[in-house]
BADONU-538588 format. One record per residue: x, y, z of N, C-alpha, C, O, CB in turn. Coordinates in steps of 0.001 Angstrom, whole numbers, plus 524288, in hexadecimal, padded with zeros to 5 digits. Each point is the difference from the previous one (the first is absolute). Last residue first. Glycine has a CB too. Layout:
N
XYZXYZXYZXYZXYZ...
This chain:
257
31A5625662916E980067804807FC7B7FEE27FE737FA6C8002A8034C7FC8080658800BA809717F2147F3E180CFF8037A7FEFD7FB9F80013804BB7FC497FBEC8023D7FECC8024B7F407801FA7FE568088A814DD7FDB3800F87FAE8804037FEFD7FBB5804928016D800777F555805358037D8067A7EF4580EA7801BC804E77FD907FD83800847FAA47FF527FC227FD398093C80391807B27F47A7F55580F247FF8F800417FA4B801B68054E7FDFB7FF1C80401802827F9917F5907FDC780FE47FF89811737FAF8801F87FE387FFCD8000E7FA0C8040A800AA7FD797FB25804C880AAB80C437EF338064C80055802B97FAFD7FA9A801907FE227FCE97FCAD7FE6A80B307FE577FF597FDA57FA66811807FF7E805988010E800038034D7FB078002B804CD8003D804337F9AC808497FDA37EEBE7F7CF7FB8C800E38037C7FEFB805CB800E47FBA88018680164806497F5FE802EE80CC18021C7F1EB7FB247FFB37FCFD7FB368010B803647FBF9801C07FE0B808547F7DC7FBFF80D378052480CF27FECC805237FDC57FAE67FFFD7FCF77FD768040F7FF8580C0B7FDB97FFFB7FDDA7EE5A8074D7FD7480332803F87FE5B805477FDCD7FBD5801F98015C8096D7F985805827FC147F31A7ED89803738043F801927FD0F80393803C17FBAB801B97FED5809487FDCD7F8927F7397EBF4805E97FDD0805317FF07803E180415801DA801808000A804917F5427FC947FC5E805187ECBF7FCD3803CE804317FFD87FD2E805207FEC47FC96800337FCA080A927F986800847F5CF7EFE6808107FDCD805407FF8C804598040D800468035F7FFC08036B7F4317FD31800A480B517F0737FE2A7FFAC801BC7FA977FDDB805797FF58800A5802597FBDA7FE397F482801CC7FC3A7FE3E81350804967FEF37FCC47FF2A8019B7FA537FC327FE727FD82806097FA338086F7F54680BEA80C787FE3E800987FA98804A47FF1F7FC59801E1803B67FD967F701802AE80528809817F66B80F797FA4B800847FFDD7FDE3800077FA727FC1D7FD687FEDB80453807898097C811F17F9B27FB8B7FD987FC42803987FA10800397FFF47FD707FC3C8018980A708047F803FB802CF80B027F0418006D7FAAB7FE0A7FD627FC0C803947FE1E7FBFA7FE2A80A288068C7FD8B7F5EA811F6800197FF737FCCE804B27FFE87FA497FE557FBD87FDBD7FF267FF3280973805A9808E480EDA7F4317FF517FA717FF047FF847FD2E805388017B8020A804198039E7FE8C7F36A7FEBD813567FE6E7FC8E7FDB8803EE7FF1D7FA507FE897FDD57FEDE7FBDD7FDBD809E08060181550803F77F9617FBA17FCED7FE0C7FCEB7FDD28049B802367FDED803BC802CD7FFC97F40D8070B814E3807487FFD57FA688011E7FB547FD6C7FD5E7FC5A802977FE3C8081E7FF0D80A4B7FFC6811137F7D28034E7FD2B7FC477FFD67FA18800C08022B7FD1A7FCD58038F80AAB802E37F1178047180B997FDD5800427FAB38031E7FCC37FC187FDCD7FDF87FC3D7FEE080AE4805D88053E7F090811557FF99805517FDE77FE017FFC07FA607FEE97FBC67FDFA8087A80757807E67F72F7EFB980C26800E2800747FA637FF40805A77FE437FC1A8027A80158800F17F4377FD5A806327FBE3813A47FEC9805327FE0480178800517FA388045C7FEA07FE827FD138055380A777F9257EC49805CA80351801487FB8A7FE3E805357FDC57FB74800A17FE918061A7F5CE7FF6C7FCAE7FDCC8159D7FE09803B87FC248040D800F97FBCA804AF80037801117F5BD803F7805C3800377F0BA80C1D802B27FF177FB0C7FDA7803677FBC27FB9A7FF187FE48806767F7B5804647F76D8089B80F0F8059D800E680092803007FF7E7FAE280480801AA7FFA97FAB57FB17809607EE388004C7F8A4800E6805458020F805D2801498001D80184804897FF777F6557FAB5805ED803337F3CB7EC107FE967FFE680582800E480591801EE801C88035D7FD0F800A57F2DE804417FF48807927EDA67FEDC7FA6E800877FEBE7FEAF805AF7FDFC7FBCD80133807ED802327F72A7F9E6814687FB11800747FDA1805367FE887FA3B7FFA37FBAD7FEAA7FE608023B80A008060D80880808167EE3B7FDC07FABC80040801077FDC48056B8047E7FF4E801907FCD37FF4B7F4AF7FD808156F800AB8025D7FCE0804277FD267FAC18002E7FB4A7FFC8800F2807498085B80452800FB8091E7EC8A7FCB37FB9980182802EF7FCED8042A804A77FEED7FF6A7F6FF8009A7F797804B5815DA800DA802837FB1D801827FBD97FBE2801197FB728013D800ED80C40803AC802D17F7CC80F077F90C8007B7FCAC7FB64803447FB1E8012D803CD7FECF7FD4F7FB62809287FCFE7FA64806CF810E8805927FED47FF80801307FC727FB588048B7FEF57FED27FC3E8021280ACF7EDA08048A7F96F8030E804A580144805DA7FF0E7FF13802B18034B7FDC27F67F7FF46808DF7F9FE7EFF27F7B9800018036A7FB698033E804E7800F3801E18026D7FC4C7F5497FA2D80148809707EF6D80ABC8001480590801688004B803457FB0F803F47FFF87FD448006E7FE0980B5A7F5C87ED4F7FDE48018B803627FBA77FFA1805A9801C47FBDD801C5801B1801047F7987F7A1804807F19F80EE57FEB68056E801118021C803537FB8A804987FFA47FE9F7FB917FED880B367FA767EC197F9A1802F4803D57FD087FE07805728016B7FB52801117FFBE8062D7F8797F8DD7FEA27F1E0810137FD7D8051B7FFE980395803AD7FCFA8049C8008C801437F6B37FDDD80775801727EAFA7F94E80331804AA7FF1D7FC97804D98003C7FB627FFDF7FEAB80AE27FAF87FBCB7F2CE7F4A580A858056D7FE577FF28803A9804A77FF2F8047A7FFEF801C17F82E7F7C17FA5A7F0F18057A80F91801EF802957FB46805CE7FEAF7FF69802F78004A803C67F659807207FD117FB547F35580DDE801D07FC597FC0380198802757FAE18010F7FD317FC3E7F9437FC83807DA8000F80DB380D547FB887FD727FD76801A57FC477FBAB7FCC47FD167FDF67FDEC80AB68042A8118D802C28075C7FD8A7FC75803C97FB907FCEE7FD867FEDE7FB9B801988038780A8780596805F28070E7EEEC803647FB6E800A67FDA97FC12803DC800797FB477FF3D8074F80A5C7FEC67EEF880A487FF3F8006C7FD067FB25803307FB06800CD7FE4A7FBC07FE8D8010080C967FC5B7FF95803C3812FB7FB1F7FD1D7FF388005B7FC8D7FB2D7FE757FB738001C7FC8C80BC980438812DC804307FED47FFEC7FBDF803F27FB317FC8D7FF60800557FB378004D8049E80A97805D47FC24809497EF768038F7FBEC7FE2D800297FB70803D88000F7FB7B7FE5D8054B80B4F7FD017F10E807F58097C7FD5A7FD3A7FBC6803767FB9E7FDE87FE1A7FBB97FEE67FCF580C777FEC280C058030680EEB7FBF47FCB2802567FD307FCC77FBD87FECF7FB69800CF8000E80B2B8065D80D5B805FC7F336802987FBA1802967FC0B7FC3A8025A800947FB407FF8A8071380A858025A7F21E809DE7F6E4801FB7FCA47FBD5802917FB25802507FF397FBAC7FE0F8022080C2E7FC297F92B804E58116A7FB7D7FD537FDBE801A77FC627FB957FDE67FBB77FF687FC7380BE0803048126980308805987FE297FC0D803BA7FB647FCED7FDC87FF917FB4A800DA8037B80A608068E803C8808E07EEE1803617FB627FFEB7FDF37FBB7803967FFF77FB6F7FE7F807A280A547FF817EC298080F7F806802D97FFD9804F7803007FAE6800537FDC87FBCF7FF347FB71809E2805377FFB1806587EA387FFC47FB22802F68037180044804DF8044F802207FFE17F9E87F9037F7CF8000C812247FA7C7FC958008A8048C7FFC97FB188035C7FDE08001F8044F7FCEA8062E7F69580EBD7FB4A7F4948028480333804107FCC280083804FB80219801368042780243803A77F4BE7F8D37E9C47FBC97FF9C805917FEDB802A78031280460800E57FDE0804387F6A4800C17F6C7809137EC987FC648009C80377804797FFC8805B57FE3C802B18019A7FC5B802B77F791808467F2FF7F35A7F4C780282804B47FDED8000D80407804607FBE4801A1801E3801247FC7E7F4BA802067EC1C80A017FE01804F7801FE8032B804707FD8F804CB8001E8005A7F8527FBA7808357FE697EE197F4D2802FC804967FE5F7FD53804E38021D7FB4F800C27FF45807E07FA9D7F88A7FDF97EE1D80B177FD0E804CD8010B803898049F7FEA78047B80042801B97F6167FB6480581804197EDF47F4E8802D0804F67FF9C7FC458047B801247FBB7800417FDD580A867FBEC7FB8D7F3A57F2D4808748058F7FEA48001F8034C804F8800238040B8003D802987FA287F7647F8797EE7B8093D80D43802817FF4D7FAE9805A27FE26800B18022D80054804477F80B806AB7F7DE7F6267F44B811CA803B6804197FEAC802427FF0D7FA908005C7FB827FE52801C7805B880B357EA2F7F87E7FBB4805727FE9D8010580381804897FE667FE75803647FCF67FF997F301801AD7EF73809F37FEDA8007D7FE458057A805917FE6D801718011B7FEF6804907F5AD7FE0B7FB01800C78117C7F24C8032B7FB4F800268009C7FE59805B6801BF8032480333803137FF6E7F46F7E9E48082480288805938009E80115802CE7FAC07FF927FD937FBDB800468007780BC7805A17F0BB7F6867F17480159804F380282805DC80080800B5802FA7FF767FC437F46E800878084C801DE7F1267F29A7FC2F804017FE8E8018580552802317FF88803F77FD527F9817F5318026A816267F8867FC137FB81800AF8037B7FC69804607FE238019A8035C7FCF3803D67F96880A77806AB7F6EA7EBBE80022804CF803097FB3280081803767FBB37FE9D7FE5C80985805957FA947FDBC7E867801D9801EB804B97FD727FFEB804B38039D8000A7FF72804C67FCD87FD017F2CF7FEE97F0EC80C1B7FBA8802C87FD72801B8805107FD697FCCB802B07FDA27FD3D7F96D808E6812027F908803507FDFD7FD0B7FB7A7FBB4802E87FD127FF867FF727FB40802B37F8618097680B7F814298057A7FCA57FB9D801927FDE27FD437FB2B8001E8023F7FBC17FD6F8026680C9781530805E17F8D27FA9D8004C7FE1D7FCDE7FB6080204801DD7FB927FFC78011E809397F83280FA57FE0E80A767FC9B8021C8041A7FA558008C7FE457FCA1801778031980B0D8033E800658061A7F5287F12C7FFED7FC80804837FC5D801E78044D7FE207FCE48032780AF8800987FAB47FAB980CA47F2C17FC047FBFD7FF2A7FF897FC58804AC7FBC77FDFD8011C805ED802877F55280539812BF80D908019F7FB987FCBC7FB927FC0A7FF797FC647FFE38032D80CEF8016E7FFA77F694813F98004E7FE5A7FB288027D801577FB887FC517FE267FFD57FB917FA88804B68097580C79811437FE5C800597FB5D7FCB27FE787FB438033D8020B7FF278044580517804EE7F6297F5FD812A1805F5800C47FAF4802948004A7FBB57FBEB7FD8C800537FBE17FDB8802D980C2580478813AD7FC388007F7FBC87FC2A800D87FAF58030880292800018041180135806147F4EE7F7CD8084C810E47FF76802A67FAF0800337FC0E7FB8A7FD11800737FC388070F807A68078B7F48E7F1AB80EF5804F6801847FD9A7FF1C802987FAB57FC237FEEA7FD5A808547F9B6807537EF8F8046580C477FF47800DC7FA6A8053B801AF7FDAD800F2804AE7FF6F7F57B7FDD4801D4801147F2858114180390803A87FD897FF03800447FA1E7FE0C7FC507FD9C8089E801DD8095F7F0E87FB6180D0A7FF177FFDF7FA5E8035B8043E7FD907FF8680498801547F72E7F7F27FFBE80B2B7F7758120D7FEEF804D77FD387FEB97FF037FA43800C97FBB77FDF780520808F0808377FFC47EE9C806CD7FADD801E7801B67FE61804EB7FD0B7FBA1801E2800AC8060A7FA4C8082A80BC07F8F37ED397FF3E7FF21805987FA7C8019B8018D7FC2E7FE4C7FDA080D6C8032A8040F7F753803827ED70805597FFA0801E67FFBE7FF7F805F17FF93803E5802C98040C8017C7F58F7EFAB7F9F77F5497FFEE7FEFD8059D8059A7FF0D801B6802677FC257FE6E7F4648000980144803A180FF27EF63801E77FAF1801D57FF547FFA4805E480088803E1802CA805EF7FBA77F5CA7F33480CD57F4DC7FFE37FF14805A5801BC7FA66801497FE457FC3C7FD917FA7480A638035380D76806437EEA47FC2A7FBF980155800767FEB7805CC804477FFF8802337FC0F7FC507F49E8096B80FA17FB637FCD6801F18045E7FB797FC5A801437FB768019780007806FA8077D7FD78806547EFAA7F2E1800AB805838014E7FC3180180804507FB457FF697FF63807BB802947F76F806D57EAD4801AF7FB7680311801898017C805A18015E8044880115801E77F7857F6B98015A80A637F4B57F1F1801D1804E5802517FB4880374800F37FC9A800797FCA280C347FEE07FED57FA5C7EA518026F7FD70804E47FE818026380493802EC801D77FF7B804697F5E17FBAA7F9B980F887F0EB7FB237FC0A801A3803C57FD5D804EE7FE1A7FE668004F7FB7A806A67FBA180BDA808017FA217EEDA801F57FF9E805607FBE4801338041C800B17FEA18048E807F4803CE7F80D7FA777FBFE7EEBE7FBCD7FD77802EE8018A7FF15805B57FFA67FBA5802037FD5B800157F5B480C5F80D9E7F9F2802267FB3B8024F7FC0E7FD1880373801617FC3B802A58075E808007FD177F2FE80BD37F76C802CB7FD077FBFC802027FAC880212800667FC357FD128022580C357FEBE7F548803BB80FD57FC437FD967FC6D802BF7FC967FBF67FE2D7FBB87FECB7FBD680BE280282810688022B80A5D7FD1E7FBF4802E57FC297FD2F7FC6C7FF7D7FB3A800488016A80A03807FA808448093C7F0C78038F7FBA3801147FD177FB808029D8008F7FB7C7FE72806EE80AD38026D7EF6E8096E7FC198011D7FD647FB04803797FB3F800D27FF3B7FBF47FD847FFE880C9D7FDD47FD498021E813537FB617FD257FE4B800E77FD047FAF07FE4F7FB887FF737FC4880B29804EF8127A804BC802327FFAD7FB3F8031A7FB5C7FCA77FE4E800667FB377FFCB803CF80978807B77FDCE80BA07F0398048B7FCB27FEFA7FFB47FACD802EC800EE7FBD97FDC38045780C39800D27ED538049A804148001A7FE757FA81804797FC337FEE57FF427FC117FD557FCC680C9080049802A37FEC58134D7FBD07FC437FEFD800207FE1C7FA5F7FF5D7FB577FEFD7FB35808FD807DC810E9809397FE528019F7FAEA8020E7FBE87FBDA7FEC78015A7FBA47FE7D803AD808D2808AC7F6F880CBE7F44D804337FE087FCA2802137FABC801E6801647FCA77FCD78010180C94801037F0CF7FF6D80C637FDD07FE497FB00804307FDB77FC6D7FF287FBFF7FD7A7F9F080AD78036080BDC800EA80F4A7FD2E7FB17800E07FDF87FDC87FADA800577FB4C7FF0E7FD22807C3809ED80A7D80D7C7F66E803E37FBFA8013F7FD647FAB4800C9801EE7FC0A7FE12803CA80AC8806107EF32807B07F94F802EC7FEBC7FB4C803FA7FBB5800E6800767FC667FCD97FE4180CAE800387F7827FDF2811227FCD87FCA17FCA6802E27FE5A7FB1A7FF687FB987FE2D7F8B7808C78053D8107280785807C97FEEA7FB2C802D67FD167FC277FC7A8019F7FB847FF5F7FE188097880925802B680C037F143804F57FD18800037FF5B7FAAC80297801FB7FC117FE12802F180C698022B7EC4A802CA7FFE5801517FE587FAB68050F7FCD27FFD9800337FBEE7FD737FB3B80BFE7FF287FA5A7F7418155280113804507FC7C801B17FDE27FAB7800547FB427FF488022E80A808084A7F0E67F026806FE804F9800597FD4A80058804EC7FCAF7FC4C801667FD458042F7F4E5802AB7F4C9806E58125C7FF137FFD67FA5F80526800F67FD2A802D5803AB801467F3D47FF787FFE8808057F44781244800C7804E97FD2F7FF287FF3E7FA20801E17FC3C7FDAD8047B806B18093F7F0267F24D808538049B7FF577FCAA80078804D27FC967FC558016E7FD3D802D57F4A9802C67F7508070F813A87FF9C801C47FA96805277FF2A7FD258042A8015D801FB7F51A80542800A77FEAE7EE0E80D4380409803EF7FF257FFED8017E7FA448008C7FCA87FC96805087FFD280AD47ECFC7F919807FA80168801757FAA98042D8043E7FFEA7FFB4803D0802EA7F74E7F9CA7FA34806AE7F31B8120D7FE5F8054B7FEAE8019B801527FA67804287FE567FE3D7FC9C8045180B39803827ED2F800267FA5880096800477FDF98055A7FE8A7FB48800E680039804FB7F88180687811F4801E97F8367FE537FF5E8056F7FA2F80117800A57FE5280251803DE80AA4800327FF0C7FAE5802557EB55804877FF1C803597FE357FFF2805AC7FDD6803D6801EC8083A800787F7857F3477FC177F1027FE0A7FEEF80540804A37FE688035C802697FBF27FF137F49E801497FD888071D80FE27F191802067FB1D802097FDC17FF4D8057E7FED4803D6802A7809937FCCE7F7E57EF8C80AFF7F4BB8018B7FF77805768024D7FA98800F17FDDE7FC0E7FE457FB2380A5180472801758093E7ED0B801327FA9580171801F97FFD68059E802CA80382801BE7FF597FA3E7F4DC7EFCC8106F7FF40805567FEE68019D800B17FA42801797FC357FD42801198049F80BF7802037EEDF7FF807F8188038A801217FBAA805AB7FEAA80147803668007E7FCA27F6868068D800987F7717F7B980EF77FFBB7FBD47FC14803A0800D87FB62800F07FC627FCF97F5F680242805B080B0B80734811C57FF108028A7FB0A7FFFE7FBD87FBC38040A7FD897FF248001F80AE5803FD7F6E37F51C8120A803B87FF327FBC87FE52802E47FB177FB5B800697FED2806F17F6E7804F27FB31809128129B7FD668010A7FB098040A7FFBD7FBA5803F5802B9800337F538802F480438806FC7F01B80EAB80291803F57FCCA7FD0E8009D7FAE67FED47FC237FD64809E2801CD806AB7F4CA7F51580A177FE588051D801D880271804717FCF17FFFF80476801CD7FEDC7F7B0806EA8022A7F0427F58C804798031D801B57FE7780538802468031F8027B802B08020F7F9287F6957EE047F7C08005C8039D7FD118034F804648036080226801B97FF2A804697FC2C7F8F77F66B7F55C80ED97F9427FD767FE85804E7803EB7FD82803B08000780120804AD7F77B7FD9E7F69F80E41805A37F3CC7FEEB804AF8030F7FD8C7FEA48053E8015C80250803FD7FD87802B87F3BD804237ED507FC2C804ED8021D801ED7FF0C804BC8037B8026A8007A804228021E7FC447F3D17ED067FBEC7FF7A801DF7FC9A804268050A8020580257800B07FFE3804C27FB0D7F89A7F6E07FD13810567F5B97FCC0800A4804AA802377FCE0804838008780201804577F79B7FF737F60D80FF07FC987F5288010380529802407FCE6800C88050B8021A801F4803DB7FFA2801937F3277FB747ED087FF2C80530800098025D8010D80524802BD801FD8001380461801247F9C77F4C57ED5B804BB7FD2D7FFD27FCA5804A08052B80014802E5800228007C804C87F94F7F9D97F6CE8058B80E367F4337FD53802FB804137FFD07FCDD80510800D5802238043A7F9C98027C7F4F480C077F2FE7F827803A680419801A47FD9D8034380462802AB80169803BF801337FEDD7F3337F1A57F30B8010B803DF7FD9680366803F1803FB801E8801C67FFB2804767FD0F7F7E67F6CF7F4AF80DF37F89C7FD837FEEC80500803E37FD91803D080010801538049F7F7557FD7F7F6D180DBD8040D7F3337FFBC804EC802E57FDAE7FF1F80567801BA80254803D67FD598029B7F3BF8010D7ECE67FD178054F8011D801B38001B8051280324802B08005C803F9800ED7FAED7F4287EC8680035800318013C7FC7F8044880571800E980213800D77FFE2804BC7F9247F9A17F77F8008E80F7F7F4E87FD7A8022A804A8801187FC95804B7800A4801F5804597F859802007F61980C9B7F63F7F546803558043D801D97FDAF80275804DD802DB801918038A800368001D7F3537F7667EAC7806937FFDD804B97FCCB803BA8040A8022D801FD7FF78804587F4B97FEBC7F931808F07EC1F802E8800458048E803768001F804DA7FC9380386800817FCC5801477FA6980A5D7F6117EE507F8E080215804C17FD907FFAB80495803A87FD207FFEC803DB8004F7FCBB7F3777FDEB7F0AD80B957FBD4803417FDED801F7804F07FD657FCFB802C97FD7F7FD5C7F9B08096080D9A7F3BC8029F801088010F7FA847FC0F803A07FD977FF86800257FB388048C7F745804327FFA2809668150B8009A7FB6E7FCB0801398017E7FA6F80353803587FF0E7F69A7F7DF806AB801A180E9680B0B7FE82801947FAB5800827FB8C7FC1C7FD597FFE57FBFE8057480921806208021D7F573810287FA5A7FFE17FF1E7FEA08010C7FA557FC477FDC77FDEA802658052480B3A813017FE167FC737FE2A7FA948002D7FA2F7FFBF7FEBE7FE407FC7B7FD3B808A68015380970800BD812CE7FAE1801CA7FD767FB3B7FE187FA617FFCD7FE6B7FE227FBDD80976807AD803F67F4B1803A580F717FCE3801FA7FBAC801837FD667FAE17FCA17FE9E7FCDD80277809DF807CE80A5D7F36F80AE07FA937FE408007E7FCCD8019E7FB407FCDF7FCEF7FE04803DC803A880BBB810CD805657F7747FFB27FA617FF127FA667FE12800157FE657FD057FC9580A66801FA8075F7FACA812E08001F8013C7FEDF7FA8F7FF2B7FA357FECD7FDA57FEA77FC08808D6808BC803EF7F7767FE04811577FBD08023E7FCC2800E87FE9D7FA4F7FC6B7FE637FD3B80261809058092280E587F3CB805677FB517FCC18009B7FB88802057FCAD7FD367FCF07FD8E80596800D680B7D80CEA80BF57F794800AF7FB1D7FD237FB377FC8B800677FE877FD797FC2F80B02803148056A7F70B80F74807D27FFE4800F47FA638003D7FAE07FCF97FD247FF417FC36807288096F805367FD4E7F658810E87FACF801D27FE7B7FFA78008B7FA1A7FC657FDFA7FD8B802AB806B780B038113D7F7567FEF97FC7E7FB78800217FA878017F7FE357FD6D7FD017FD43807D67FF2980A0D807458113E7FA93801397FCA87FB847FC507FB547FFBB7FE2D7FE8F7FBCB80B3180438804C57F5828087980E197FE0C802767FB37800DD7FC7D7FB467FC7F7FF4C7FCC98054F80980807138012C7F57380FD67FE9B7FBEF7FC497FDA6802457FB0C7FC917FDA37FD9A802017FC49809D0806C280F838088F8049C7FD857FDD17FECA7FBE97FBDF8039A7FDCD7FDB1800AF803DB80AB07EF4E8081780271801AC802E47FB59804BB7FD897FD7480150801597FB937FB28806BE8085D7F3B47EF05807EA8059C800FE7FFE180177802C87FAFB7FF0C7FDFE7FBBC802937FA1E809D27ECDA803127FE17801B48012280550805CD801758001F801C380288803B17F7677F74C7FFBF7FD35800907ECF28008E8058A801148015780153805A3800D580494801387F8FA7FCC77F7B5802CC7ECFB7FDC780533802388007B8006980591802268043780187801BB7FDCB7F8CB7F70E7EE327FA1F8039F803FF7FC828021680507802D380160802E57FE278035E7F9397FAC57F7667F58C80FF87FD367FE8D7FE6880547804397FC9B80281800EE8004C804B57F5AB8002A7F8B380B0B804627F0CE800ED804698037F7FEDF7FE90805A7802EE80174803867FADF804A47F5367FE487ED9A7F9DD805A78008B800D38012380455803E38034C7FF538036F7FE617FD747F37C7ECC1800AA80438801FC7FB65802C1805CC800938014C801B17FEEE804607F7A37FB917F70A7FE74812877FA4C7FE42800438056D802317FB718032D801A7800B0804767F62C803E47F8A180B2F7FB8A7F0D8802F580429802877FE968006B805C68036A800AB803527FD04804227F4287F6027EF8D7FDFE8053F7FE05800FD8035A80418802BC803187FEAE803717FC217FB897F4B57EFDD80AD2802AD7FFB27FBFB8040D8056A7FDEB80165801427FF5A804997F5CE7FE3B7F8368076F80E2B7F51F7FF09802A5804F17FFEA7FC19804818023B800FF804247F8B3805EE7F722805FA7F27A7F3C4804F980260801777FF7E802C68053D803847FFAD803457FED6801677F3417EE477F80680280803867FBC0801718055680227801B9802357FE34803E07F9217FBD37F5C77F7C5811827FFD77FE987FE0D8052E803BB7FBC5801D58014D7FFAF8049F7F56B802767F98780B55804857F0C48013480401803E67FED87FE128058280319800D6803957FAF6806127F5CD7FD507EE0B7F86B805AC8008E8007580169803D480450803507FED58034A7FDA47FF247F3337ED377FFE38050E801FF7FB79802E2805E480075800CE801F67FEB8804337F6D67FBB67F8177FE9D8125C7F9877FE968005980584802637FB818032880202800C68044D7F5A6803BA7F926811F7802847F1527FB587FCEA801327FF1280013805DD803AF7FFEE803177FDD27FA4C7F50A8084D815F57FF98800F87FA85801647FAD77FD38800F87FC3080258801BF80C878000A8022C7F80080FDE7F7C9803657FD867FC27801087FA3A80113801A97FD297FC7E8026580B77802367F1B68032C80C337FDE9800F67FAC0803017FCE67FBED7FDEF7FEE07FBCE7FF4380A11806F3807E77F77880F1F7FB927FC717FF2D7FDA8800B67FA8F7FD897FC6E7FDED80096803C180BB580F8280B007FC87801DB7FAF67FE3E7FB8D7FC247FF03800777FC8F7FCAD807B580516808437F56C8106A801AC800C77FF367FA6C8018B7FA907FE517FEC97FE697FBA18039B80A9D8043F7FA077FE1B8120180140804B27FD038014D7FEEF7FA5080234803607FD61800F78007480ACA7F90B7EED4805017FB5C8032B7FF24800FA804C47FCAC7FC598021B7FDB0800797FAC980AB7811317F8367FCE67FCB57FD397FC427FB3E803487FEA67FE6F800507FB77804A27F710808148080A80F1C809678028C800127FAE77FC957FD5E7FBD57FF69801FA7FBA88095A7FDF0808D57F12C7FF9A80CF88001B8055C7FE158025E8003E7FA897FDCB8027E7FC87802EC800C680CB07FF547ECC17FFE47FAC48013D7FE187FFC78057C7FDBA7FD47800F77FC287FEF47F90080A818136F800B5801587FF287FD357FB247FAAA8013E7FDB27FF83800CF7FB498065E7F81E807E27FE2D80DDF80D518032A802797FBEB7FF177FD607FAC17FF6D802A17FC048074E7FFC980AA77F16B7F625808207FD69804E47FE8D802F5802D17FBAF7FDA18023B7FC767FEE37FE8480C9D80ACA7EFE57FDF77FB387FEBB7FD257FD48804F47FE207FE1C800447FB96800E77F78F809BC80FE1809BB80590801537FE777FAAB7FB387FEC57FCB27FFD48013A7FB5A808827FB578080D7F497810DA80C44801C97FAA57FF79801827FED37FA5B7FE4C802BC7FC6D7FBFA7FAA780B16806FD81585802B57FC7B7FD167FC968023A7FA887FF25804B27FF6F7FF237F84A808EC7FC68
């Protein structure tokens, strides 16, 4: 089934009831134009998604966007990805785009999510207090030809465009990418991801192991600092003044007596 036919099917099944006729037709027209230009090559999935997003956002101007409109854009993205890659995607899961193909990002367990959340709270408060930029949780970034979703990321003000945060994914790499490593992670994949990060301009990669309760700060593939629970997590060259006891990242809340 062609992209145009898929779009008409989705719109016909309910979206036309919630969106203005002109809006739906205009988005459909832009989707058809972009798909026609790119669908000969499955390696241009990222270009397809970005063009659809950019064209539609530019057209909408200042007219506002309803929640239904946001849902419609999510459906558009999902359809285009499935058509371009030939892979059926689960809308309840997150996918990174690697070599033009979607790779499912493992859903975080409680320990994984807890460690990331505790770092975000501490790092986010520091970054906000010193007006250094922004800290993000599981946000999509363009990393070379791939799209990656680090568990935690920091983007300095120097990397912000004049118009502020982008509407969709970040088109530039973050200054800091943090990956919480689970026992199921494959070392080669973690190494490959780190290579991509540094090649794209990431300044540091922090690996957090909830199993061994350690943090590894990578300033390059060859330069690594290992921190145990008794150490302080700091990075004077990237985040001068930031301090966090490593053990705090693995400390679960306890009931007060």
